[in-house]
C-alpha positions, 0 to 999 in steps of 0.5 A, a space after each residue: 357417303 361415309 368412307 369406312 377408314 378401316 376398309 380403305 386401310 385394307 384396300 391400301 394394303 392390297 395396293 402396297 402389296 401390288 406395288 412392291 411385289 417383284 412379280 411381273 405386273 400388267 394393268 389393262 385400262 383406258 388412257 385416263 388411268 395411265 398414271 397407275 403405271 407409276 403408282 403401282 409400277 406396272 406396265 399398261 396395256 391400253 383399251 378404248 374407253 367403251 366397246 373395246 371388246 368388240 374390235 380389240 378383244 383378241 388383240 388385247 389378249 394377245 398383248 397381255 400374253 406377250 407381256 406375261 413372263 414364265 413366272 407368276 404375273 399379276 394381271 389387273 383389269 379396269 375394262 368393264 364387264 368384258 374384263 371378267 371374260 378376259 380374266 377367264 380366258 387368260 386363266 385357262 392359259 396361264 395361272 396367275 393373279 388376276 384382279 378386276 379392280 374396275 373403277 376403284 382407281 379412277 379418282 386417284 388416277 384422273 381426279 374425276 370421281 366416277 362413282 360418287 363416293 369420295 373427293 380427290 384430296 381424301 383419296 390422295 391422303 390415303 395413297 400418300 405413302 405410295 404416291 410417286 414424287 411427280 404425281 402432281 406433274 403438269 404433264 398429266 393435266 390433259 388427263 384431268 381435263 379429259 376425264 371431266 368429259 369421259 368418266 361416268 359415261 356408260 352409254 354406247 356412242 
């Protein structure tokens, strides 16, 4: 697949805006995306890899509400189709900026391409302006190993 460089330039501008925003930022994602916390300077609320919405939905929603401030918040989600329901529920309670980014950050966070559209080194090049200095720290190796077996699986266990 050919990657449209103008398209990625626009996407990167959005990520830069989020990273450097003074607004409170919360990212709802699975454990393999935890590096996004330092990439976008956001707090993380961890959800399960699959079917989190069955057992954890109300608890996750409550955790988000507890982290939200009185001012505008940016809520990012990567939690499958249930993210849309979660966003709709939260919007009823508090206005803010809600973005379901889906699997867009899987590759940069885990070095595993879950959708088959780009290589890690190419994506790393796009994000180079905002990558933290310790982005390649060995402490993240467990994420890369786990992602090889966990990402790209869309079947119930």
